[in-house]
C-alpha positions in Angstrom: 0.0 0.0 0.0 1.4 3.4 -0.9 1.3 6.5 1.3 -1.3 7.9 -1.1 -3.5 4.8 -0.7 -3.3 5.1 3.1 -4.2 8.8 2.9 -7.2 8.1 0.7 -8.4 5.2 2.9 -8.2 7.3 6.0 -10.7 9.7 4.4 -13.1 6.9 3.6 -16.5 8.2 5.0 -18.2 4.8 5.5 -16.0 1.8 4.6 -16.9 1.4 1.0 -13.6 2.7 -0.4 -11.7 0.5 1.9 -13.8 -2.5 0.9 -13.3 -1.7 -2.7 -9.5 -1.3 -2.2 -9.5 -4.8 -0.5 -11.5 -6.4 -3.3 -9.5 -4.8 -6.1 -6.1 -5.5 -4.6 -6.8 -8.9 -2.9 -3.9 -10.6 -4.8 -1.3 -8.0 -3.6 -2.5 -6.6 -0.3 -2.0 -9.6 2.1 0.9 -7.8 3.9 -1.3 -4.8 4.4 -4.4 -6.7 5.5 -4.1 -5.7 9.2 -4.0 -2.0 8.3 -6.9 -2.4 5.9 -9.0 -4.1 8.5 -8.0 -1.5 11.1 -9.1 1.3 8.8 -12.4 -0.5 8.0 -13.1 -1.0 11.6 -12.5 2.7 12.2 -14.5 4.1 9.4 -17.5 1.7 9.0 -20.0 2.9 11.6 -22.8 0.5 10.6 -20.9 -2.7 10.1 -22.1 -3.1 6.5 -18.8 -3.2 4.8 -17.2 -5.1 7.7 -19.7 -7.9 7.2 -19.2 -7.8 3.4 -15.4 -8.0 3.8 -15.7 -10.9 6.3 -17.9 -12.9 3.9 -15.6 -12.0 0.9 -12.4 -13.1 2.7 -14.0 -16.2 4.1 -15.3 -17.2 0.6 -11.8 -16.8 -0.9 -9.8 -18.7 1.7 -11.1 -19.3 5.2 -7.8 -20.5 6.6 -5.5 -17.9 5.1 -7.8 -15.0 6.2 -9.1 -16.5 9.4 -7.6 -13.8 11.7 -8.9 -11.0 9.5 -12.3 -12.6 9.3 -12.4 -13.0 13.0 -11.7 -9.3 13.6 -14.2 -8.2 10.9 -16.9 -10.4 12.3 -16.3 -9.2 15.9 -16.4 -5.6 14.8 -19.6 -6.2 12.8 -21.3 -7.6 15.8 -20.3 -4.5 17.8 -21.4 -2.0 15.2 -24.6 -3.7 13.7 -27.0 -2.6 16.4 -30.0 -3.0 14.2 -29.0 -6.6 13.2 -29.2 -5.6 9.6 -26.1 -7.5 8.4 -25.8 -10.2 11.0 -28.2 -12.8 9.3 -26.3 -12.7 6.0 -23.0 -12.7 7.8 -24.1 -15.8 9.9 -25.1 -17.7 6.7 -22.0 -16.5 4.8 -19.6 -17.7 7.5 -21.4 -20.7 9.0 -23.7 -21.8 6.2 -27.4 -22.0 5.8 -27.7 -24.7 8.4 -25.9 -22.7 11.1 -28.7 -23.4 13.6 -27.9 -27.1 13.6 -25.5 -27.7 16.4 -25.8 -24.1 17.6 -25.4 -25.1 21.2 -22.1 -26.9 20.6 -20.8 -24.1 18.4 -21.8 -21.5 20.9 -19.5 -23.3 23.4 -16.5 -23.1 21.1 -16.8 -20.1 18.9 -17.1 -16.7 20.6 -18.2 -14.8 17.4 -20.8 -17.4 16.6 -22.2 -17.2 20.2 -22.4 -13.4 20.1 -24.2 -13.4 16.8 -26.5 -16.2 17.7 -27.5 -14.6 21.0 -28.2 -11.3 19.2 -30.3 -12.9 16.6 -32.1 -15.3 18.9 -32.2 -13.8 22.4 -33.3 -16.1 25.2 -36.6 -15.2 26.7 -36.4 -17.6 29.6 -33.9 -15.7 31.6 -34.7 -14.3 35.0 
């Protein structure tokens, strides 16, 4: 990433420019991935582009991009207060059958548990 790229991305008003940079430079930006994710977390107030980036990276290579996906998913959970992007993110990361085995997955995957609890809050609590 050049200094000019960094300057432009820091001026990104909502995360779209950062997401586009990631998508357009995926073959060459691996070394800058942490900085790109940091910027997206800073500028995306709604979680929309965080969720899109997480799904995109997961679809390309879930192992290679696991750390970035984990950070993007966690930030999406924090920012998506209206739960506008969580359902698609849940399906994109965990598949359409994510509810099957949810209890076990909640015990081992923090981001899954956080999303699942937001989408399906328990009503039997005291």
